[in-house]
C-alpha positions, -999 to +999 in steps of 0.1 A: +001-002-001+013+031-005+003+067+011+008+101-006+000+134+017+005+163+001-010+190+020-011+184+057-038+206+064-076+195+057-095+223+074-119+189+080-109+192+117-112+231+122-148+223+145-133+200+169-141+165+151-120+139+132-118+110+114-115+076+125-099+041+103-125+038+080-143+075+078-163+081+109-164+111+128-163+115+166-147+148+189-112+156+194-122+150+233-133+114+224-114+086+246-105+066+211-086+100+200-074+106+236-056+066+237-040+072+206-029+109+205-012+096+238+006+067+218+020+089+191+035+114+224+047+084+237+063+079+203+077+106+200+094+109+233+112+079+218+123+095+189+136+121+214+154+098+233+169+078+199+181+109+188+198+117+222+215+079+222+254+084+233+282+066+220+282+042+251+245+030+244+245+038+205+232+000+203+196+010+210+195+021+185+177-008+164+157-015+193+138+017+197+132+026+156+115-013+159+091+003+193+086+034+174+071+013+142+051-012+162+039+026+186+026+032+147+009+004+144-004+004+183-020+038+174-035+028+142-049-002+162-066+023+188-079+048+157-097+020+143-129+010+155-146-027+156-167-020+126-142-006+108-115-033+116-098-049+078-081-082+072-039-080+079-045-054+103-017-058+127-025-057+167-014-065+195-008-095+209+006-118+238+037-122+218+049-085+222+046-080+255+066-117+258+091-100+233+093-067+261+094-088+292+131-112+274+140-076+266+138-067+307+157-096+317+180-091+288+188-056+300+179-057+338+204-091+345+236-071+346+218-036+363+226-038+401+194-045+426+177-020+438+176-007+475+152+026+471+128+040+445+148+062+419+143+099+411+141+107+367+176+120+362+212+108+365+215+123+330+199+140+300+193+102+283+184+087+311+154+113+320+143+113+285+134+075+290+115+087+324+099+108+305+086+078+280+076+054+306+059+082+325+040+089+292+036+054+287+020+049+314-005+078+303-014+060+280-020+027+293-046+048+318-060+062+291-066+031+269-081+015+303-110+050+300-109+036+269-122+000+275-144+021+304-166+035+281-166+015+250-152-026+257-128-023+228-098-006+233-084-038+233-069-060+266-038-067+250-030-027+241-033-029+284-010-053+285+016-040+260+022-003+274+022-019+305+053-039+294+065-014+274+070+012+306+088-016+326+111-017+295+112+016+296+126+023+331+149-008+328+164+011+302+170+040+322+186+019+347+209+008+316+221+036+300+234+052+334+257+020+338+266+024+302+275+061+303+292+048+342+264+072+360+244+062+391+208+069+396+194+092+421+177+079+453+148+089+471+152+097+504+129+099+531+109+128+538+129+126+581+162+125+566+159+152+538+169+189+539+155+225+515+195+234+505+201+263+514 
């Protein structure tokens, strides 16, 4: 299938509506639009992290590109209401969550055991992975809302996003280790003091 986009603006959304796959028009604050919008934002955050990879972390580029491709498909799945599903349509499946679990094990096996909660940061790249992780969690919550309202957000989409957020957390730690840096640790309130 070939796509040709000659003009970005269509003016068809100027009154607050947009079209889903299959042509159905919905409001732009529809739960389905919110869900695939959050997945699009997640894809952008991963793209930013990919472009900020450092020499010690450059090996992540093919993985992040692969995940971006899948997220595009995931957004398309969310943009497709049940009545517009078509043969050969990509759908999130248990195998996708399993692949993320294997990657979590692979990238996490050499990391030290956590003895405290960690804070986003330690390096610019690690912070970007944490940002992607939190957007992923929001996308998961939005899909839960879609399921509650319409019953068709897809159980496997929720699981996909849940496992992907786990992987992004592991990768945030992995990039710090690869860069030779430490994660900032959470300190209990009674042990914290406001800097002067």
